[in-house]
C-alpha positions as CSV (number, residue, x, y, z in Angstrom):
1,M,-76.4,30.7,-22.0
2,T,-75.2,27.5,-23.5
3,I,-71.8,26.0,-24.2
4,T,-71.6,23.7,-27.2
5,N,-69.4,22.7,-30.1
6,S,-69.1,25.1,-32.9
7,N,-70.3,23.8,-36.3
8,L,-69.2,24.6,-39.9
9,D,-72.0,27.2,-40.2
10,D,-70.2,29.2,-37.5
11,I,-66.9,29.6,-39.4
12,T,-67.7,33.0,-40.8
13,E,-68.5,34.3,-37.3
14,I,-65.4,32.5,-35.8
15,F,-63.2,34.4,-38.3
16,R,-65.1,37.7,-37.5
17,L,-64.4,37.2,-33.8
18,Y,-60.7,36.4,-34.5
19,Q,-60.4,39.6,-36.5
20,L,-62.0,41.6,-33.7
21,A,-59.6,40.0,-31.3
22,R,-56.7,41.0,-33.6
23,D,-58.0,44.6,-33.8
24,F,-58.1,44.7,-30.0
25,Q,-54.6,43.2,-29.8
26,K,-53.3,45.9,-32.1
27,I,-54.3,48.5,-29.6
28,Q,-53.5,46.7,-26.3
29,F,-50.6,44.3,-27.2
30,P,-49.2,45.1,-30.6
31,E,-46.1,43.0,-30.1
32,N,-48.2,39.8,-29.8
33,L,-50.8,39.8,-32.5
34,W,-52.6,36.6,-33.5
35,P,-51.9,35.8,-37.2
36,E,-54.7,35.2,-39.6
37,F,-55.6,31.6,-39.1
38,D,-56.0,29.1,-42.0
39,R,-59.6,28.3,-42.8
40,D,-58.9,24.6,-43.2
41,F,-57.1,24.6,-39.8
42,I,-60.2,26.0,-38.1
43,A,-62.6,23.8,-40.1
44,T,-60.6,20.7,-38.9
45,E,-61.0,21.8,-35.3
46,V,-64.7,22.2,-35.9
47,I,-65.0,18.8,-37.6
48,E,-63.0,17.2,-34.8
49,N,-65.3,18.8,-32.1
50,R,-62.4,20.8,-30.7
51,Q,-63.9,24.3,-31.3
52,F,-66.4,25.5,-28.8
53,K,-68.8,28.4,-28.3
54,I,-70.8,30.2,-25.6
55,V,-74.2,31.2,-27.1
56,I,-76.3,33.9,-25.5
57,D,-79.6,35.0,-27.0
58,N,-78.8,33.1,-30.2
59,K,-75.5,35.0,-30.6
60,I,-72.0,33.6,-30.3
61,A,-70.6,35.4,-27.3
62,C,-67.3,33.6,-27.0
63,I,-65.2,30.9,-28.8
64,W,-62.2,28.8,-28.0
65,A,-60.5,25.7,-29.2
66,I,-58.8,22.8,-27.4
67,T,-56.1,20.3,-28.2
68,Y,-55.2,17.0,-26.5
69,N,-51.5,17.4,-26.9
70,D,-49.3,20.5,-27.3
71,A,-45.7,19.3,-27.3
72,D,-44.4,22.2,-29.4
73,I,-45.4,24.6,-26.6
74,W,-45.4,22.5,-23.4
75,E,-42.3,20.6,-24.5
76,E,-41.2,18.1,-21.7
77,K,-44.4,18.7,-19.7
78,E,-46.5,17.2,-22.5
79,N,-47.5,13.7,-21.3
80,N,-50.9,13.1,-22.9
81,D,-52.5,14.0,-19.6
82,A,-54.1,17.4,-20.3
83,I,-56.4,19.4,-22.4
84,Y,-55.0,22.7,-23.8
85,I,-57.2,25.7,-24.3
86,H,-56.4,28.0,-27.2
87,R,-57.6,31.2,-28.8
88,I,-60.3,32.5,-26.5
89,A,-62.1,35.3,-28.4
90,T,-65.0,37.2,-27.0
91,N,-67.6,39.0,-29.0
92,P,-67.3,42.7,-28.0
93,E,-71.1,42.8,-27.4
94,F,-70.5,40.4,-24.5
95,R,-67.3,41.7,-22.9
96,G,-67.2,41.8,-19.1
97,N,-69.0,38.5,-18.6
98,N,-65.9,36.7,-17.3
99,F,-66.1,34.0,-19.9
100,V,-62.6,32.7,-18.9
101,Q,-64.0,31.7,-15.6
102,M,-66.9,29.9,-17.3
103,I,-64.5,28.2,-19.7
104,A,-62.3,27.1,-16.7
105,D,-65.3,25.7,-14.9
106,W,-66.5,23.9,-18.1
107,S,-63.1,22.6,-18.9
108,K,-62.8,20.9,-15.5
109,D,-65.8,18.7,-16.2
110,F,-64.7,18.2,-19.8
111,A,-61.2,17.2,-18.9
112,K,-62.4,14.7,-16.2
113,K,-64.7,13.0,-18.7
114,E,-61.6,12.7,-21.0
115,N,-59.6,11.2,-18.1
116,K,-57.1,14.1,-18.1
117,K,-55.2,15.4,-15.0
118,F,-54.6,19.0,-16.1
119,I,-56.1,21.9,-18.0
120,R,-53.4,24.0,-19.6
121,M,-53.3,27.3,-21.3
122,D,-50.6,29.7,-22.6
123,T,-50.3,33.2,-23.8
124,C,-47.5,35.2,-25.3
125,G,-46.0,38.3,-23.8
126,Q,-45.9,39.6,-20.2
127,N,-49.4,41.0,-19.7
128,D,-49.7,41.3,-16.0
129,R,-53.4,42.1,-16.1
130,L,-54.1,39.0,-18.2
131,I,-51.8,36.8,-16.0
132,N,-53.8,38.0,-12.9
133,H,-57.1,37.4,-14.6
134,Y,-56.1,33.8,-15.4
135,K,-54.9,33.3,-11.9
136,N,-58.2,34.7,-10.5
137,C,-60.0,32.1,-12.7
138,G,-58.2,29.2,-11.0
139,F,-55.1,28.8,-13.2
140,E,-51.7,28.5,-11.5
141,F,-49.2,30.7,-13.3
142,L,-46.2,28.4,-13.9
143,G,-43.9,31.2,-15.3
144,M,-42.7,32.5,-18.5
145,K,-40.0,31.3,-21.0
146,K,-39.0,31.3,-24.6
147,L,-39.7,28.1,-26.5
148,K,-36.9,25.9,-27.6
149,D,-38.2,25.5,-31.1
150,S,-41.2,27.5,-32.3
151,S,-40.7,26.9,-36.1
152,G,-43.8,24.6,-36.3
153,L,-46.0,27.1,-34.5
154,Q,-48.0,30.2,-35.6
155,A,-46.0,33.4,-36.0
156,H,-46.9,35.0,-32.7
157,Y,-45.0,32.3,-30.9
158,H,-41.7,33.0,-32.7
159,N,-39.2,34.5,-30.4
160,A,-42.0,35.3,-27.9
161,D,-42.0,35.0,-24.1
162,V,-44.7,32.5,-23.4
163,C,-46.6,32.4,-20.1
164,F,-47.8,29.0,-18.9
165,F,-50.9,28.3,-16.9
166,E,-52.3,25.1,-15.4
167,I,-55.2,23.8,-13.3
168,E,-54.5,20.4,-11.7
169,L,-57.6,18.3,-11.4
170,K,-58.1,16.6,-8.1
């Protein structure tokens, strides 16, 4: 197993995994579906080395992206002192491997190298199972609220209850 940056050759697989995640969301959480993401948006993340992957046996097992600021979601807590994890999508062939824990562990080292104090993540909707999973992976659940202004965000944030998670680095 390796964790590395995604590359432009991975984009087709990234979009396949996003579609599989949406298919799963339709069954489990139909009120909070991810939208179809813009190809240029994802390509920019890849080019900027903000899209990552876990590779097992030469297959992409999991993907996620990071940002270095997230004021539209984190509002007044945004202080340029965190990395923000977004859109974790697991290849169904590899479900059950607790990739969130691996990502949390990886992100601690990554954030320290970037001189950040926090690792943050959010999710839409009250999914108690997911909240508990993130807590078990070391994230503190900071609560849930509606965003003040979600107009600049993807559609799944509009009028959604957003759950906030954080790991403070020591």
